[in-house]
N, C-alpha and C positions, 0 to 999 in steps of 0.2 A: 452322467453329465454334471459338473460344476456350475457353482449360482452364475461362475463369470462369462458361462456358455448361451445361455440365456441372455445376456444382453450383447447385441450385434456390433459391431462398431466400422465403420466405414468414413476412410477418407477421400472426400471428392470435393473439387474447389474450393480446399481452405477449411474446410467446413468437417467438425467430427460429429458422427453421428451417431448416438447411444439412445438406444430404441427408438423414442418416439421423440428425441430431445434435441437440440440441436448446441453443440458447443464450438466457440471459436472460431466462428465465422470469420473470414475477410479475403483481400486479393491476394494476401503476401502468407508466406510458407508459415505452416504455424511455427515454434521455438517455445522450448521447453519454458524458457522464461511468462512470470504470469502475463496478460495482458491489461492493460491500465480498463477500467469503465469508461466508456466512451461518452457519459455520460459527464465525467467528474466529481460523480456524488459521491465515492469513495477513493478516492485517488489526490494524494500531493504529490505534488512536481516541483522537483529542484533543480536551479535555473543558476544562470550568474547572476539573476535579478531577484534572486531569493525563492521561497517556498510558495507555491502557487497552489490552491488558496489557503491563506495565510487562517481562516477561519472556518471548521466545516462541523456538519452538527450529522448525527450517524445514528440507526437503531441500536439497543441493547443489541451486543453479540457479534456486533459488525466486526469486521477487521480492515484494516484501513491501507492501504497499498500507498508505499513510497515510490518516486522515480525520477533516480537523479543523471539527467538531463546537462549538468553540469561538467565541466569540464576538468571539475576539479571532486573529492574527496568529501564526502561530509559524514559524523556524526550524529544522529535524532537519537535523542533523548527526552524523557519528560524532564520537568520541572521537579522540583527548583535543582538547579544548577549548582554544583556540582554532585546532590545525592542522587535524583532522578527517583526518586520514591513515590510524586503523587500518583502516576499514573504507570505502573510497570511494567504494563503490556506495551507499552509505544518504545522501550527500551529494548527489545524482539530486533524491531529496525537496526537499533547501533549503526554501526561503520558503513557505509556503500557508498562502492566506487563508482565510480561515471561508466553512462550507460546499463546498472544495474538496480531492480528491483527486489523490495522484501517489503512482509507486509509485518502490520501489528501483530500481538495478541487479538484474541478476542474484547473485544472491550462491553465487557459484561455490566459493568459498572452505574447507574445515573449519575452523572456530574460532569464536568467540566475539565479537561487535561489539556496541562500547559505544556509546551515543548520545545526546545531549540537545539541548536547545532551544537555540539559538547563544545568542540574545538574552539566554538565563535561565538559563544553562550552573552555576549553584548548586541551583536548584529541583530536589528528587530528587521532585519526581513526574511533572517532565517530562524523567528522564533511563531508560534503560531500558538491555537487552541483547539482543541477538537469537543467537541459536546456530544454525549450521548444521554438519547432523550427519548 
């Protein structure tokens, strides 16, 4: 018997049950796209109005999910423009199409990271900060 056979997975009512833990519960069918955190605590949503929230505080080791709910693509990167060297973990988001979600790398170092849309670096509504503390 393999290690994975000890963990039972059941799909019922939009929920995945693995052992005694429940993952992915919703009223809609599960999709391969990561689901944004319902509290918004680790999610930045991009719309035609800009990034929301523009300031986010997370614990070390956290990944931040970016959701592009706009009708156009964006390229989310770390400050400063155009080098993107302050928090390279943010650069893993990069180019993000409408409807797509992407995560940063693990934000391990305690610091404040600026971010912006590389294609619109002066647009204040597409700039933000993630504070790791």
